[in-house]
Structure formats: structure tokens, C-alpha cells
C-alpha positions as CSV (number, residue, x, y, z in Angstrom):
1,M,-16.6,-21.0,-5.5
2,F,-19.4,-20.2,-8.0
3,T,-22.0,-20.9,-5.3
4,F,-20.2,-18.4,-3.0
5,F,-20.1,-15.8,-5.8
6,K,-23.8,-16.2,-6.5
7,Q,-24.6,-15.5,-2.8
8,L,-23.0,-12.1,-3.0
9,T,-24.8,-8.9,-3.7
10,R,-24.2,-7.0,-6.9
11,E,-21.9,-4.6,-5.1
12,E,-20.0,-7.4,-3.3
13,K,-19.4,-9.2,-6.6
14,L,-17.9,-6.0,-8.1
15,M,-15.7,-5.5,-5.0
16,T,-14.6,-9.2,-5.2
17,I,-13.5,-8.7,-8.8
18,M,-11.6,-5.6,-7.9
19,I,-9.8,-7.4,-5.1
20,I,-8.9,-10.3,-7.4
21,A,-7.5,-7.7,-9.8
22,L,-4.9,-6.7,-7.1
23,F,-3.2,-10.0,-7.9
24,L,-2.8,-9.4,-11.6
25,P,0.2,-7.6,-13.2
26,M,-0.1,-3.8,-13.3
27,I,-1.6,-3.2,-16.8
28,P,-4.3,-6.0,-16.6
29,C,-5.1,-4.9,-13.1
30,A,-5.6,-1.2,-14.1
31,L,-7.7,-2.3,-17.1
32,V,-10.0,-4.3,-15.0
33,W,-10.5,-1.4,-12.6
34,L,-11.0,1.1,-15.5
35,I,-13.7,-1.1,-17.0
36,L,-15.5,-1.4,-13.6
37,T,-15.1,2.3,-12.9
38,L,-16.7,3.2,-16.2
39,Y,-19.5,0.7,-15.4
40,L,-20.0,2.3,-12.0
41,L,-20.0,5.7,-13.6
42,K,-22.8,4.6,-16.0
43,T,-24.9,3.0,-13.2
44,G,-24.7,6.1,-10.9
45,D,-22.8,4.3,-8.2
46,I,-19.9,6.7,-8.3
47,K,-22.2,9.7,-8.1
48,S,-23.9,8.1,-5.1
49,A,-20.5,7.5,-3.4
50,Y,-19.4,11.1,-3.9
51,Q,-22.7,12.4,-2.6
52,H,-22.8,10.3,0.6
53,I,-19.2,10.2,1.8
54,K,-18.0,13.2,3.7
55,G,-15.1,15.2,2.3
56,S,-15.1,13.3,-1.0
57,R,-15.7,16.4,-3.0
58,F,-12.2,17.5,-2.1
59,I,-10.9,14.5,-4.2
60,L,-12.5,16.1,-7.2
61,F,-11.1,19.6,-6.4
62,F,-7.7,18.0,-6.0
63,T,-8.1,16.1,-9.4
64,I,-9.0,19.3,-11.2
65,L,-6.1,21.2,-9.7
66,Q,-3.6,18.4,-10.6
67,L,-4.9,18.4,-14.2
68,L,-4.5,22.1,-14.5
69,V,-1.0,22.1,-12.9
70,S,0.2,19.3,-15.1
71,L,-1.1,21.0,-18.2
72,F,0.5,24.3,-17.3
73,Y,3.9,22.6,-16.8
74,Q,3.4,20.3,-19.8
75,N,3.8,17.3,-17.4
76,W,2.0,14.8,-19.7
77,I,2.9,11.8,-17.5
78,G,1.5,13.6,-14.5
79,F,-1.6,14.6,-16.5
80,G,-2.3,10.9,-17.3
81,F,-1.5,9.7,-13.8
82,T,-4.0,12.1,-12.4
83,F,-6.8,10.0,-14.0
84,L,-5.3,7.0,-12.3
85,L,-5.3,8.8,-9.0
86,V,-9.0,9.7,-9.2
87,M,-9.8,6.2,-10.2
88,F,-8.0,4.8,-7.1
89,F,-9.8,7.2,-4.8
90,T,-13.2,6.4,-6.6
91,I,-12.7,2.6,-6.1
92,S,-12.0,3.2,-2.4
93,L,-15.1,5.3,-2.1
94,F,-17.2,2.5,-3.7
95,F,-15.8,0.2,-1.0
96,R,-16.5,2.7,1.7
97,E,-20.2,3.0,0.7
98,H,-20.9,-0.7,0.3
99,L,-18.5,-2.5,2.7
100,T,-20.0,-4.4,5.6
101,P,-18.3,-6.2,8.5
102,R,-19.3,-9.6,7.1
103,F,-17.9,-8.8,3.6
104,F,-14.8,-7.2,5.0
105,E,-14.0,-10.5,6.7
106,T,-14.7,-12.4,3.4
107,M,-12.6,-9.9,1.5
108,T,-9.6,-10.2,3.8
109,T,-9.7,-14.0,3.7
110,L,-9.6,-13.9,-0.1
111,I,-6.6,-11.5,0.0
112,I,-4.7,-13.9,2.3
113,Y,-5.2,-16.9,0.1
114,L,-4.5,-15.0,-3.1
115,S,-1.3,-13.8,-1.4
116,A,-0.2,-17.4,-1.2
117,V,-0.7,-17.8,-5.0
118,V,1.5,-14.8,-5.8
119,G,4.0,-16.0,-3.2
120,I,4.3,-19.4,-5.0
121,I,4.7,-17.5,-8.3
122,G,7.5,-15.5,-6.6
123,F,9.3,-18.6,-5.5
124,I,9.1,-20.1,-9.0
125,Q,10.5,-16.8,-10.3
126,Y,13.3,-17.0,-7.7
127,M,14.2,-20.6,-8.9
128,Y,14.3,-19.3,-12.5
129,I,16.6,-16.4,-11.5
130,L,19.0,-19.0,-9.9
131,H,18.8,-21.0,-13.1
132,T,19.9,-18.0,-15.2
133,F,23.0,-17.9,-13.1
134,N,23.6,-21.6,-13.8
135,I,22.5,-22.5,-10.3
136,D,20.3,-25.6,-10.5
137,H,19.9,-26.3,-6.8
138,F,18.1,-24.4,-4.1
139,E,20.3,-21.7,-2.5
140,I,19.5,-18.4,-0.9
141,I,21.2,-15.6,-2.7
142,I,19.9,-12.0,-2.7
143,F,21.0,-10.2,-5.8
144,N,21.6,-6.5,-5.9
145,T,20.4,-5.9,-9.5
146,P,16.6,-5.1,-9.6
147,P,15.8,-7.5,-12.5
148,N,17.2,-10.4,-10.4
149,R,15.1,-9.7,-7.3
150,V,11.8,-11.5,-6.7
151,H,8.8,-9.3,-7.7
152,S,6.2,-12.0,-8.6
153,V,3.3,-10.3,-10.6
154,Y,4.2,-6.8,-9.4
155,F,6.2,-4.1,-11.1
156,N,9.3,-4.5,-9.0
157,S,10.5,-6.1,-5.7
158,N,10.0,-3.0,-3.5
159,Y,6.3,-2.7,-4.6
160,Y,5.9,-6.4,-3.9
161,A,7.6,-6.1,-0.5
162,M,5.0,-3.4,0.4
163,M,2.2,-5.7,-0.7
164,I,3.6,-8.5,1.4
165,N,3.7,-6.1,4.4
166,F,0.0,-5.5,3.8
167,F,-0.7,-9.2,3.4
168,V,1.0,-10.1,6.6
169,G,-0.8,-7.2,8.4
170,I,-4.2,-8.5,7.2
171,T,-3.3,-12.1,8.3
172,F,-2.2,-10.8,11.7
173,Y,-5.6,-9.0,12.0
174,K,-7.4,-12.2,11.3
175,I,-5.4,-14.1,13.9
176,L,-6.1,-11.4,16.5
177,N,-9.8,-11.7,15.8
178,K,-9.7,-15.4,17.1
179,S,-12.8,-16.3,14.9
180,Y,-11.4,-19.2,13.1
181,S,-11.0,-23.0,13.2
182,I,-7.7,-24.7,14.0
183,K,-7.4,-25.6,10.3
184,R,-7.9,-22.0,9.3
185,L,-5.3,-20.8,11.8
186,V,-2.7,-23.3,10.5
187,S,-3.3,-22.1,7.0
188,Y,-2.8,-18.5,8.2
189,I,0.4,-19.3,9.8
190,L,1.8,-21.3,6.8
191,I,0.8,-18.4,4.4
192,T,2.5,-15.9,6.7
193,L,5.7,-17.9,6.8
194,L,5.6,-18.2,3.0
195,N,5.1,-14.4,2.7
196,L,7.9,-13.7,5.1
197,F,10.2,-16.0,3.2
198,I,9.4,-14.4,-0.1
199,L,9.8,-10.9,1.6
200,Y,13.4,-11.9,2.4
201,L,13.9,-13.0,-1.2
202,T,12.7,-9.6,-2.5
203,G,15.8,-8.1,-0.8
204,C,13.8,-5.1,0.4
205,R,15.4,-3.9,3.6
206,T,13.0,-1.1,4.6
207,A,10.1,-3.5,4.6
208,W,11.2,-5.3,7.8
209,P,11.2,-2.4,10.3
210,A,8.0,-1.1,8.7
211,L,6.4,-4.5,9.2
212,M,7.5,-4.9,12.7
213,A,6.3,-1.5,13.7
214,G,2.9,-2.1,12.1
215,L,2.4,-5.4,13.9
216,V,3.5,-3.9,17.2
217,I,1.0,-1.0,16.9
218,M,-1.8,-3.5,16.0
219,L,-1.2,-5.4,19.3
220,L,-1.4,-2.1,21.2
221,Y,-4.8,-1.2,19.7
222,S,-6.1,-4.8,20.2
223,H,-5.3,-4.5,23.9
224,H,-2.7,-7.4,23.9
225,K,-0.4,-5.5,26.2
226,K,1.8,-8.5,27.1
227,L,2.2,-9.5,23.5
228,F,2.8,-5.9,22.6
229,A,5.7,-5.7,25.1
230,L,7.1,-9.0,23.9
231,L,7.1,-8.1,20.2
232,A,8.4,-4.6,20.9
233,S,11.2,-6.1,22.9
234,L,12.0,-8.7,20.2
235,S,12.0,-5.9,17.7
236,G,14.5,-4.0,19.8
237,V,16.7,-7.1,20.1
238,A,16.5,-7.6,16.4
239,V,17.7,-4.0,15.8
240,V,20.6,-4.4,18.1
241,F,21.6,-7.7,16.6
242,L,21.5,-6.4,13.0
243,A,23.3,-3.3,14.0
244,T,26.2,-5.4,15.4
245,H,25.9,-8.2,12.7
246,P,25.1,-6.2,9.5
247,R,26.1,-9.2,7.3
248,Y,22.7,-10.7,8.0
249,I,21.0,-7.6,6.4
250,P,20.1,-8.4,2.7
251,R,22.2,-6.5,0.1
252,M,24.3,-4.8,2.8
253,S,27.2,-4.7,0.3
254,N,25.5,-1.9,-1.7
255,F,24.0,0.0,1.2
256,K,26.3,3.0,0.9
257,H,25.7,3.3,-2.8
258,Y,21.9,2.9,-2.3
259,L,21.9,5.7,0.3
260,G,24.0,7.9,-1.9
261,V,21.5,7.5,-4.7
262,R,18.7,8.4,-2.4
263,L,20.5,11.5,-1.1
264,N,21.1,12.6,-4.7
265,I,17.3,12.1,-5.5
266,W,16.3,14.1,-2.5
267,R,18.8,16.9,-3.3
268,V,17.2,17.3,-6.7
269,A,13.6,17.1,-5.3
270,L,14.4,19.8,-2.6
271,L,15.9,22.1,-5.2
272,N,12.7,21.9,-7.3
273,I,10.5,22.3,-4.2
274,K,12.3,25.6,-3.6
275,T,11.2,26.9,-7.0
276,H,7.7,25.4,-7.0
277,P,6.6,25.3,-3.3
278,L,2.9,26.1,-3.8
279,F,1.6,23.9,-6.6
280,G,4.5,21.5,-7.5
281,E,4.3,20.4,-11.1
282,G,1.8,17.6,-10.9
283,P,2.0,13.9,-10.2
284,M,5.4,12.2,-11.1
285,T,7.1,15.6,-11.0
286,Y,10.5,14.1,-10.3
287,W,10.3,12.0,-13.6
288,H,9.3,15.3,-15.3
289,I,12.1,17.5,-14.0
290,Y,15.2,15.4,-13.2
291,K,16.8,16.0,-16.6
292,N,16.9,19.7,-15.7
293,Y,19.5,19.1,-13.0
294,P,23.1,18.1,-13.5
295,N,24.0,14.6,-12.2
296,A,20.4,13.8,-11.2
297,H,19.5,10.2,-10.8
298,P,16.9,9.1,-13.4
299,T,13.9,7.6,-11.7
300,Q,10.1,8.0,-11.5
301,H,9.6,9.6,-8.1
302,A,11.5,11.1,-5.1
303,H,11.6,7.8,-3.1
304,N,10.3,9.5,0.0
305,V,6.7,9.6,1.2
306,F,7.3,13.0,2.9
307,I,9.2,14.7,0.1
308,D,7.4,13.6,-3.0
309,P,3.9,14.9,-2.2
310,V,5.3,18.3,-1.6
311,L,7.4,18.1,-4.8
312,S,4.5,16.9,-6.9
313,F,1.4,18.6,-5.4
314,G,2.9,21.6,-3.5
315,I,1.5,23.1,-0.4
316,V,-1.8,24.1,-2.0
317,G,-2.3,20.7,-3.6
318,I,-1.8,18.9,-0.2
319,A,-4.1,21.4,1.5
320,T,-6.8,20.7,-1.2
321,I,-6.9,17.0,-0.5
322,A,-6.3,17.2,3.3
323,P,-10.0,17.8,4.2
324,Y,-10.9,14.4,2.8
325,F,-8.3,12.7,5.1
326,V,-9.3,14.9,8.1
327,A,-12.9,13.8,7.7
328,S,-11.8,10.2,7.4
329,T,-9.6,10.4,10.5
330,K,-12.6,11.8,12.5
331,R,-14.7,8.8,11.5
332,L,-11.9,6.4,12.4
333,H,-11.6,8.1,15.8
334,K,-15.3,7.7,16.4
335,L,-15.0,4.0,15.6
336,H,-12.2,3.7,18.1
337,K,-14.2,5.5,20.8
338,L,-17.2,3.2,20.1
339,G,-15.0,0.1,20.4
340,C,-16.9,-1.8,17.7
341,N,-13.7,-3.4,16.3
342,D,-10.5,-2.3,17.9
343,N,-8.6,-4.9,15.8
344,L,-9.7,-3.1,12.7
345,V,-8.6,0.2,14.1
346,G,-5.2,-1.3,14.8
347,L,-5.0,-2.7,11.2
348,I,-5.7,0.7,9.8
349,V,-3.2,2.4,12.0
350,G,-0.7,-0.4,11.3
351,F,-1.1,0.1,7.5
352,I,-0.5,3.9,7.9
353,L,2.6,3.3,10.1
354,M,4.0,0.7,7.7
355,T,3.6,3.1,4.8
356,L,5.2,6.0,6.6
357,I,8.3,3.9,7.7
358,H,8.7,2.2,4.4
359,G,8.2,5.6,2.8
360,C,11.3,7.0,4.5
361,L,13.5,5.5,1.8
362,D,11.0,4.8,-1.0
363,Y,7.6,5.8,-2.4
364,T,6.1,2.4,-2.9
365,I,2.7,3.5,-1.8
366,F,2.4,5.6,-5.0
367,F,1.6,2.8,-7.3
368,V,-1.3,0.9,-8.7
369,Q,-1.9,-2.1,-6.4
370,T,-0.3,-0.6,-3.3
371,S,-2.3,2.6,-3.5
372,V,-5.7,0.9,-4.0
373,L,-5.2,-1.8,-1.3
374,F,-4.0,0.9,1.1
375,L,-7.0,3.2,0.4
376,I,-9.5,0.3,0.7
377,I,-8.1,-0.8,4.1
378,I,-7.7,2.6,5.7
379,G,-11.3,3.4,4.6
380,S,-12.7,0.2,5.9
381,F,-13.9,1.9,9.1
382,D,-17.1,2.6,7.1
383,A,-18.0,-1.0,7.3
384,Y,-19.4,0.3,10.6
385,K,-21.0,3.4,9.1
386,K,-24.3,2.9,10.9
387,E,-22.7,2.8,14.3
388,I,-20.4,5.8,13.4
389,D,-23.3,7.9,12.0
390,S,-25.5,7.1,15.0
391,A,-22.7,8.5,17.2
392,D,-22.9,11.9,15.5
């Protein structure tokens, strides 16, 4: 392990530490990233990244805007969270500038094996939960109460479920690459089975359709047409089966209550959007404003990836950051046209699709580990920056 670490470049060592931090609890993870970000600021690496990556200046414009909006509305949580947001984007830019195809494969392998570690922690946590209910033998019970659902090292079970989606997607990418030994393939399969089992124990329902859709789209981009048709068909069969046998859906007993809470949250969010459509009130607006509305459900965000950005950032805020994502999408499209790594393109599109589907009923992407892993992977097309730049 130490020999491997010594062989890495300075930038690769820093990226490795950042990846390992993904598997720490929220506060230690953020502290590691903060220390490394300050170091990169001192060494000039951050300045270099913002100078070289197209559209990155819009991240700074967006950051300044969110700081001003949060100050204006005295949204102190949003003001603080803005610094986290710019740190997340900055970390992803550092990866974009220094990522290579070789290190991307090393990085994703590390992610897969570390996912097994947090999966084992999750299983131990599940056994402890059973013990608190005086159940001292193994039995599969999915509890409705959030504290009694598996979350491993992550903040809650839904955030962990999204991370598992990403872990399985990355493992699927590696399997599609076919550049592995039989021993490595067996380990990938076993870790995937572990992650899927722990995903079931999280009790997160939305994660399953998001995961299936992401894997299906990955097969499409990797030109596995027969497997694409097979997995798409199996997904359709699963939907029909679960629709006719809802008892197999985790926590189905509280689904109506769950949906009612979501509708209440969205009602409050839409009411606030009507009064603040242009600028929102800064990050975490829902947490800032819910007390102003009668019978509003107390929570941190709007639990919807389509509603919360409008609520928090407004039309102007979204328009401010949009050029960065437009520039990134253009580079991804160029990579797809070049055909350098269609499996990687599929992984990126799969990540985006998982996030959008999962985001229909939650906003799990707007968190520490989920945000950074998402931004790193969707920006990984720049591992082929030389090929993309030569195509300009």
C-alpha cells in the first residue's frame, strides 16, 4: 500500500486522500477537504484550475451571488453552506485538471473496495439495531424510523443509499471495461452483492428505480444492445411485479404518510418560489423559511432535485451557474463523438440519470459526500482532455 502511494504523483496523492475522505463521517470528511483545499489555495493549484477549465469562472460568480443573497435574507445557514459549495466545485476542478485515464481506473478501484468497508460497517450497525429491539439473531426487518435504518458512516440512510447507487454504478463500469482478472471480477461481484443487500437494509425505495435506470443507460452507451434490452425488460417485469405485490416494497406501510409529507414540503417550497422567483433566498432556503408557513414540515431542504434549486437559487442563480455545466456538457459530447471511452460516457450519464430519478422524492445529491463524488465522476471526461482539446 505504501509502495503504491509513493509511486503516485503529488497531485494523485492528494486526490487519493480526498477519495478516502469520502468514506469518513460528514464532519471529518469536510475537515480533510477543507485542509487540502486551503493547501491547494496556497500552492496555486486552485488558481491554475480556475484559469484552465472552461466555464469555471461562473462558479465564482455563482458563489458571490449566493453569498450576497444569503446575507440580504439573513440566511446564515445558507451563507455558511455557500463556502461548502464552492469547496465542492473546487475539489472537482482539481480532479478535472489532473485526472488521467490510468489514475481514474486506480481511483475507481479504490472506491469499490472502500465501499465494501462501509458496507460491512453498515451490516454491523444493522445487527446492533436488531439488538436494541432485543432481537439477537439475524432477521431482515426494515424499520420506518430514520434512526433505526442503516446509514453506516453517512448522515442518514437516504444519503447512504445514493452513495451505494454510485458505488454499484462504478463497479458496473469496471465490469463493462473487461480489463480485469477472474479474481478481480469475483471480488467486484461479491462487493456489488454486499452493496445491494445493504441498500435493501437502508429501506430507501427511490434508490432502486434510480439504480436500474442508471445501469440500463450505461449498457446503452457501452453498445451492449442485447444486455440493454434484457436489463430493460427485467426492470419492466420488476415494476409490474412490485406494482401487483407491494408488500415486497420496503416500508410500504408508511408510503401514504411519506408521500403526504413530501407534498406538504413541496407546497411550502412552491409558495416561497412564487414570492422569490428570481434569486431565491440562498442555499438551504427551505430550512430558513419553513417556520414562516403554517403546518410546514420541518426539514433541511425541499426533497426534490427540480424544486429545491429554484427555491434556493432562483432563476438568476441557476442561470449564473448554467454556463459551467453547458461547457462541461459540450466536452462530454466531444468525448462521446471521439469514442475514446464510451463506458465512461455511460457512467457519467448513468450518474446524472440516477441523481434525477432519486431526486424526484429527495434531494440526496445536495450533501457533502454525494455532491463531491457526483461532481468528480461527471467531470471525469477531462481524463481525456488532450483528445478533447485536439478535437476543437
